[in-house]
Every structure is written in C-alpha cells, then in structure tokens.
C-alpha positions in Angstrom: 0.0 0.0 0.0 1.7 3.2 -1.1 0.9 6.7 0.3 1.1 9.9 -1.7 3.2 12.8 -0.3 0.3 14.9 1.0 -1.1 15.6 4.4 -4.3 13.8 3.9 -2.7 10.5 3.1 -0.4 10.9 6.1 -3.5 11.4 8.3 -5.1 8.3 6.7 -1.9 6.3 7.4 -1.9 7.4 11.0 -5.6 6.4 11.4 -4.8 3.1 9.7 -1.9 2.5 12.1 -4.0 3.4 15.1 -2.2 6.6 16.0 -4.1 9.2 18.1 -4.6 12.4 16.1 -0.9 12.5 15.0 0.3 12.9 18.7 2.3 9.7 18.2 4.6 9.9 15.3 5.2 7.4 12.5 8.6 5.7 12.7 10.3 3.9 9.8 10.2 0.2 10.2 13.8 -0.2 8.9 15.7 2.6 10.6 13.4 3.9 13.3 13.5 7.5 12.2 10.4 9.7 12.4 8.6 9.5 9.0 6.3 12.4 8.2 5.5 11.1 4.7 5.9 7.3 4.4 6.8 6.2 0.9 5.4 2.7 1.5 3.2 1.2 4.2 3.3 -2.6 4.4 0.7 -3.9 6.8 1.3 -1.7 9.9 4.9 -0.8 9.0 5.7 2.5 7.3 8.9 2.9 5.4 10.6 6.2 4.6 11.6 7.0 1.0 15.3 6.3 1.4 14.8 3.0 3.3 12.1 2.0 0.8 14.6 2.5 -2.0 17.4 0.6 -0.2 15.0 -2.3 0.5 13.9 -2.4 -3.2 10.3 -1.4 -2.5 10.3 1.6 -4.9 12.4 2.5 -7.9 15.0 5.3 -7.6 14.3 8.5 -9.5 15.7 8.7 -13.0 18.0 11.7 -13.5 18.7 13.2 -16.8 22.2 12.8 -18.1 24.0 16.1 -17.8 26.1 17.2 -20.7 28.1 20.3 -21.1 25.8 23.3 -21.2 26.3 26.1 -23.7 27.2 28.4 -20.8 30.1 26.2 -19.7 31.8 26.2 -23.1 34.8 28.5 -23.3 34.9 30.9 -26.2 38.0 32.9 -27.0 37.4 36.6 -27.1 39.4 38.0 -30.1 39.0 41.6 -29.1 40.9 41.2 -25.8 44.7 41.2 -25.7 46.4 38.2 -24.1 47.7 38.6 -20.6 51.0 37.0 -21.5 52.1 38.1 -25.0 53.8 34.9 -26.3 51.1 32.4 -25.5 49.4 31.6 -28.8 47.4 28.4 -28.6 
C-alpha cells in the first residue's frame, strides 16, 4: 500500500496504524526515524523513502544525463589582448 506525499494521506496512514490524532509519530520500520510522509506502508509498518529504495520497494528516480551546457563552453574573445604576450594556442 503506497501513500502519496500529501497531508491527507499521512493522516489516513496514522488512522490506519492506530495513532491518536498524530500525537504519536510514524517511525520507519527499517531505521526507526520519524517519518512524516511514508513512501510505502506494508501492513502496519511505514517505510521512509530512502529506506524503501534501499529495500527495493520503490524505484530510484531517473535523473537526466548532464552534458556540457552552452554556458560552460569556453569561447575565446578575439577583441581582448592576451595577458602574457607569447602564449598563442
């Protein structure tokens, strides 16, 4: 059972797990940290997003491959004199 990352789903998880009006906090079943937005709830055990990824319960996010941007390319300015006169590359 997976919970969306919104307050309403966290409240539903808390009610499902038998917590009293969010006075008790959800703790990750794997590491024990307080989990405000559980990524996965299995039975009565909430898992945080990092622990869920490490346990193989959810897929890691795909990141776009970063190539050199146009801003990072170096362009020689022909109107400026060289700092050191003899360095012609």
